[in-house]
C-alpha positions as CSV (number, residue, x, y, z in Angstrom):
1,X,14.8,-2.7,23.7
2,X,12.4,-1.3,21.0
3,X,13.9,-0.1,17.7
4,X,12.6,3.2,17.2
5,X,14.5,4.7,14.4
6,X,16.5,3.7,11.3
7,X,19.6,4.3,13.2
8,X,18.4,1.7,15.9
9,X,18.0,-0.8,13.1
10,X,21.3,0.0,11.7
11,X,23.3,-0.6,14.7
12,X,21.3,-3.8,15.2
13,X,22.2,-5.1,11.8
14,X,25.8,-4.2,12.3
15,X,25.9,-6.5,15.2
16,X,24.1,-9.3,13.0
17,X,25.8,-9.2,9.4
18,X,29.0,-11.0,8.7
19,X,31.7,-8.4,7.8
20,X,32.0,-9.2,4.0
21,X,28.0,-8.4,3.7
22,X,28.0,-5.5,6.2
23,X,31.0,-3.9,4.4
24,X,29.4,-4.3,0.9
25,X,26.2,-2.6,1.9
26,X,27.5,0.3,4.1
27,X,30.8,1.1,2.3
28,X,31.0,4.1,-0.2
29,X,33.8,4.7,-2.8
30,X,37.4,5.8,-2.1
31,X,37.5,8.0,1.3
32,X,33.9,8.1,1.6
33,X,33.5,11.7,1.6
34,X,30.4,11.9,-0.4
35,X,28.8,9.2,2.0
36,X,29.2,11.3,4.7
37,X,27.8,14.2,2.7
38,X,24.9,12.4,2.0
39,X,24.0,12.7,5.8
40,X,25.2,15.8,6.8
41,X,23.8,17.9,3.7
42,X,20.4,17.1,5.2
43,X,21.4,18.6,8.7
44,X,22.5,22.0,6.8
45,X,18.8,22.5,5.7
46,X,16.3,24.2,8.0
47,X,12.6,23.7,8.0
48,X,10.6,26.8,8.1
49,X,7.2,25.9,9.4
50,X,4.0,27.9,9.5
51,X,1.6,27.5,12.3
52,X,-2.2,27.9,13.2
53,X,-3.4,25.7,10.1
54,X,-5.7,23.0,10.2
55,X,-3.5,19.8,10.2
56,X,-6.3,17.6,11.6
57,X,-6.8,15.7,8.3
58,X,-3.6,14.8,6.6
59,X,-2.7,12.8,3.6
60,X,0.7,11.3,2.6
61,X,-0.6,10.2,-0.7
62,X,1.3,11.1,-3.9
63,X,0.8,10.3,-7.7
64,X,3.5,9.2,-10.1
65,X,3.1,8.4,-13.8
66,X,-0.6,8.4,-13.1
67,X,-0.5,5.9,-10.2
68,X,-1.5,6.7,-6.7
69,X,0.8,5.6,-3.9
70,X,0.0,5.8,-0.3
71,X,3.4,7.4,0.6
72,X,6.1,9.1,-1.3
73,X,8.5,6.8,0.0
74,X,9.6,3.9,-2.2
75,X,12.4,1.2,-2.0
76,X,15.5,1.7,-4.1
77,X,17.3,-0.9,-6.0
78,X,20.1,-2.4,-3.9
79,X,21.9,-5.6,-4.9
80,X,21.9,-9.0,-3.2
81,X,19.3,-8.8,-0.6
82,X,19.4,-12.5,0.1
83,X,23.1,-11.6,2.1
84,X,20.9,-9.8,4.5
85,X,17.9,-12.5,5.1
86,X,17.0,-15.7,3.2
87,X,13.6,-14.2,2.1
88,X,15.7,-11.5,0.2
89,X,14.0,-9.3,-2.3
90,X,10.7,-11.0,-1.9
91,X,10.4,-9.9,1.5
92,X,11.3,-6.2,0.6
93,X,8.7,-6.3,-2.3
94,X,6.1,-7.6,0.1
95,X,6.6,-5.0,2.6
96,X,6.4,-2.3,-0.3
97,X,3.1,-4.0,-1.4
98,X,1.8,-3.7,2.2
99,X,2.7,0.2,2.2
100,X,1.2,0.7,-1.5
101,X,4.4,2.1,-2.6
102,X,7.1,1.2,-5.4
103,X,9.5,-1.3,-5.1
104,X,12.6,-1.1,-7.5
105,X,14.2,-4.6,-8.3
106,X,17.9,-4.4,-8.8
107,X,19.4,-6.2,-11.9
108,X,22.2,-7.5,-9.3
109,X,19.4,-9.1,-7.2
110,X,19.5,-12.6,-5.7
111,X,15.9,-13.2,-6.5
112,X,14.9,-13.2,-10.2
113,X,12.5,-10.8,-12.1
114,X,9.8,-13.7,-12.5
115,X,10.1,-14.9,-9.1
116,X,9.5,-11.5,-7.2
117,X,6.3,-11.1,-9.8
118,X,5.1,-14.6,-8.5
119,X,5.6,-14.0,-4.9
120,X,4.5,-10.3,-4.9
121,X,2.0,-10.2,-7.8
122,X,0.3,-6.9,-6.4
123,X,3.5,-4.7,-5.6
124,X,3.9,-1.8,-8.0
125,X,7.4,-3.0,-9.4
126,X,10.1,-1.1,-11.5
127,X,13.1,-2.9,-12.8
128,X,16.7,-1.4,-12.5
129,X,18.6,-1.8,-15.6
130,X,22.2,-1.9,-16.9
131,X,22.8,-1.4,-20.7
132,X,25.5,-4.4,-20.9
133,X,27.9,-5.2,-23.7
134,X,25.3,-8.0,-25.1
135,X,22.6,-5.7,-26.2
136,X,20.2,-8.9,-26.7
137,X,20.7,-9.7,-23.2
138,X,19.8,-6.1,-22.0
139,X,16.8,-6.2,-24.7
140,X,15.6,-9.7,-23.0
141,X,16.0,-8.3,-19.5
142,X,13.2,-5.5,-20.4
143,X,11.1,-8.1,-22.4
144,X,11.0,-10.1,-19.0
145,X,10.2,-7.1,-17.0
146,X,7.6,-6.3,-19.3
147,X,6.1,-10.0,-19.4
148,X,5.9,-9.7,-15.5
149,X,4.1,-6.5,-15.3
150,X,6.7,-4.2,-14.1
151,X,5.7,-0.7,-14.8
152,X,8.9,1.0,-15.5
153,X,12.6,0.6,-16.4
154,X,15.3,2.3,-14.1
155,X,18.4,2.5,-16.1
156,X,21.3,3.2,-14.0
157,X,23.7,5.8,-15.8
158,X,26.6,6.4,-13.3
159,X,28.3,2.9,-13.4
160,X,30.2,2.7,-17.0
161,X,32.4,0.7,-14.4
162,X,32.3,0.2,-10.5
163,X,33.9,2.8,-8.4
164,X,36.5,1.6,-5.9
165,X,35.3,0.3,-2.5
166,X,38.3,-0.3,-0.5
167,X,36.4,-2.3,2.1
168,X,35.3,-4.9,-0.6
169,X,38.9,-4.9,-2.1
170,X,40.3,-5.8,1.3
171,X,37.7,-8.4,2.1
172,X,38.1,-9.8,-1.3
173,X,34.5,-9.5,-1.6
174,X,32.6,-12.5,-3.6
175,X,28.9,-13.3,-3.6
176,X,28.6,-16.5,-1.0
177,X,28.5,-19.7,-2.8
178,X,25.0,-20.7,-1.9
179,X,23.8,-17.6,-3.7
180,X,23.6,-16.3,-7.4
181,X,22.6,-13.4,-9.4
182,X,19.5,-14.7,-10.3
183,X,18.6,-12.7,-13.4
184,X,21.5,-14.2,-15.0
185,X,20.9,-17.8,-14.1
186,X,19.4,-18.5,-17.2
187,X,22.8,-17.9,-19.0
188,X,23.7,-21.5,-17.5
189,X,26.8,-20.1,-16.0
190,X,27.9,-22.3,-12.8
191,X,30.0,-21.4,-10.1
192,X,33.8,-21.6,-10.8
193,X,36.8,-22.1,-8.7
194,X,37.2,-19.2,-6.5
195,X,33.9,-17.3,-6.8
196,X,30.9,-17.2,-8.6
197,X,31.0,-17.6,-12.4
198,X,28.0,-15.5,-12.6
199,X,29.5,-12.9,-10.8
200,X,32.2,-12.8,-13.2
201,X,30.3,-12.9,-16.3
202,X,28.1,-9.8,-14.9
203,X,31.3,-7.8,-14.2
204,X,32.6,-8.4,-17.8
205,X,29.1,-7.1,-19.3
206,X,29.6,-3.8,-17.8
207,X,29.8,-1.6,-20.7
208,X,32.0,1.9,-20.5
209,X,31.3,2.6,-24.3
210,X,27.4,3.6,-23.4
211,X,26.2,7.0,-24.9
212,X,23.0,8.9,-25.1
213,X,22.5,7.1,-28.2
214,X,22.4,4.0,-26.2
215,X,19.6,5.8,-24.0
216,X,17.7,6.4,-27.2
217,X,17.8,3.1,-28.4
218,X,16.3,1.7,-24.8
219,X,13.5,4.3,-25.2
220,X,12.9,3.4,-28.6
221,X,12.2,-0.3,-28.0
222,X,10.7,-0.4,-24.5
223,X,7.3,-0.5,-23.9
224,X,7.8,1.0,-20.5
225,X,8.5,4.4,-19.4
226,X,12.5,5.0,-19.0
227,X,14.0,6.5,-15.9
228,X,17.3,7.4,-15.7
229,X,19.0,6.9,-12.4
230,X,22.2,8.7,-11.3
231,X,21.6,12.1,-12.7
232,X,23.7,15.0,-10.8
233,X,23.6,17.9,-13.2
234,X,21.1,19.9,-14.9
235,X,22.9,19.3,-18.2
236,X,22.3,15.5,-18.1
237,X,18.7,16.0,-16.9
238,X,17.9,18.5,-19.9
239,X,19.2,15.5,-22.1
240,X,17.2,13.2,-20.3
241,X,14.3,15.1,-21.6
242,X,15.5,15.3,-24.9
243,X,16.0,11.5,-25.2
244,X,12.4,11.0,-24.2
245,X,13.0,9.6,-20.7
246,X,9.9,10.0,-18.3
247,X,11.5,10.5,-15.1
248,X,15.0,10.8,-13.4
249,X,16.3,9.9,-10.2
250,X,18.8,12.3,-8.7
251,X,21.4,10.0,-7.1
252,X,25.0,9.6,-6.5
253,X,24.7,5.6,-6.2
254,X,24.6,5.5,-2.5
255,X,28.3,7.4,-2.9
256,X,29.6,4.1,-4.4
257,X,30.8,5.4,-7.6
258,X,32.8,8.9,-7.9
259,X,33.8,9.9,-4.7
260,X,33.5,14.1,-3.6
261,X,30.5,14.4,-5.9
262,X,27.6,16.3,-4.7
263,X,25.3,14.8,-2.1
264,X,21.9,14.0,-3.9
265,X,20.1,16.5,-1.8
266,X,22.6,19.0,-2.8
267,X,22.3,18.4,-6.5
268,X,18.4,18.3,-6.5
269,X,17.4,21.9,-6.5
270,X,19.3,23.0,-9.8
271,X,17.9,19.8,-11.3
272,X,14.4,20.3,-10.3
273,X,14.6,24.0,-11.4
274,X,15.8,23.0,-14.7
275,X,13.2,20.1,-15.6
276,X,10.7,19.7,-13.1
277,X,8.0,20.9,-15.4
278,X,9.0,18.2,-18.1
279,X,9.4,15.0,-16.4
280,X,9.3,13.2,-12.8
281,X,12.2,14.1,-10.5
282,X,12.7,11.9,-7.7
283,X,15.7,11.1,-5.5
284,X,17.6,8.7,-3.2
285,X,20.8,9.0,-1.0
286,X,20.9,9.6,2.7
287,X,17.3,9.6,3.7
288,X,17.2,8.1,7.1
289,X,14.1,9.7,8.6
290,X,10.6,11.8,8.0
291,X,12.3,15.3,8.0
292,X,14.7,14.3,5.2
293,X,11.5,13.1,3.1
294,X,9.9,16.3,3.4
295,X,13.2,18.4,2.6
296,X,13.7,16.4,-0.6
297,X,10.1,16.9,-1.6
298,X,10.3,20.7,-0.8
299,X,13.4,20.8,-2.9
300,X,11.6,19.4,-5.7
301,X,11.5,15.4,-5.5
302,X,8.1,13.7,-6.3
303,X,9.2,10.7,-4.6
304,X,12.2,9.4,-2.6
305,X,13.6,6.2,-2.2
306,X,15.3,4.1,0.6
307,X,18.3,1.9,0.2
308,X,20.3,1.2,3.1
309,X,17.5,1.6,5.7
310,X,15.5,-1.4,3.9
311,X,18.5,-3.7,4.1
312,X,19.2,-2.8,7.9
313,X,15.3,-3.7,8.5
314,X,15.8,-6.9,6.2
315,X,18.8,-7.9,8.2
316,X,17.1,-7.4,11.7
317,X,13.9,-9.3,11.1
318,X,13.0,-10.1,7.4
319,X,9.9,-8.5,6.0
320,X,8.7,-7.4,9.4
321,X,11.8,-5.6,9.8
322,X,11.5,-3.9,6.3
323,X,7.8,-3.1,7.3
324,X,8.8,-1.6,10.5
325,X,11.7,0.5,8.9
326,X,8.9,1.8,6.6
327,X,6.5,2.4,9.3
328,X,8.9,4.5,11.1
329,X,9.9,6.8,8.3
330,X,6.5,7.0,7.0
331,X,5.2,8.1,10.6
332,X,8.0,10.8,10.9
333,X,7.1,12.2,7.6
334,X,3.3,12.4,8.8
335,X,4.6,14.0,12.1
336,X,6.5,16.4,9.9
337,X,3.4,17.3,7.9
338,X,1.6,18.1,10.9
339,X,4.2,20.1,12.6
340,X,5.4,22.2,9.7
341,X,1.8,23.3,8.8
342,X,1.6,21.2,5.8
343,X,-1.4,18.6,5.6
344,X,-0.8,17.2,2.4
345,X,2.2,16.3,0.5
346,X,1.1,18.8,-2.4
347,X,1.1,21.8,0.1
348,X,5.0,21.2,0.7
349,X,6.8,24.0,-1.5
350,X,10.4,25.1,-1.6
351,X,9.4,28.1,0.8
352,X,9.5,25.6,3.7
353,X,13.3,24.5,3.4
354,X,16.2,27.0,3.4
355,X,19.7,26.0,3.6
356,X,21.6,27.3,6.7
357,X,23.4,29.8,5.0
358,X,20.5,31.4,3.5
359,X,18.6,31.1,6.9
360,X,21.5,33.3,8.4
361,X,20.6,36.1,6.2
362,X,17.2,36.4,6.9
């Protein structure tokens, strides 16, 4: 049977993945309320199409930080791609390269900063970072990304500690022994009894003491633009501007941190209104089809990122699967442009999308 949607790929991936990996990829925190909100919030938004406009020539191109991309749909940083497929992050990066879009490598990747750069030299790469207790380790990660031609640092700010993911607790989740978190391999840590020594080391490096002063520290020494990932309020977005960040990704960490926070798409409008003219606003969380991309752009996102859909494609068919997922969502987005009467990304504005409550009052 043909796989024609992200949902099709998800169902196929569910059948293929071992339970520990499946639950790690798909679960949210606590009661998973926000995980469901990330999906249903899009369903409560209504597109207001305009007709009798010439949409025979369309463009999905967009520009971010002075770089032009073929589509406003990139690949979000997600951990441990090689649990899904042996080619892991390299397959995902090569798929992004083929589509002319952004690939963000996770710090918790099963392929190193350097190996991704070697295997996918032409992909536009950003590096996702946590500020660890060992500040010299943090600084070395940034320098490695700079050396390997990554174009931005994406600092995750919503994880001073990990949220409670009940499925992982029940499964006693550990990274499989044949894999390791490659960005930490140079530390010389070997597997210990009962789990990965690297995994234990990384968990201990998470720093609950980080503040905006640490963001200033990072901005001060990084040669790359700093993007904050995990912003959900206009107050924090304004502080990101003050600290010299060049962009933000409105995100709730795939609903894996604090449960019952807003869906990313719900938080986007107030943030875009507050800082959209001061830095680049982007978004991830819950995007599974082209209409979702359209709605996010209408509400102020310059670019959106896919997380779990990429993992489903990777699980099913490696790089080909990731490419097909991107192809599906990009085609759906192009179709939405045509049917909504907006031939280019720049034609999309907030007038094209209303919340169902607002729509009922018209």
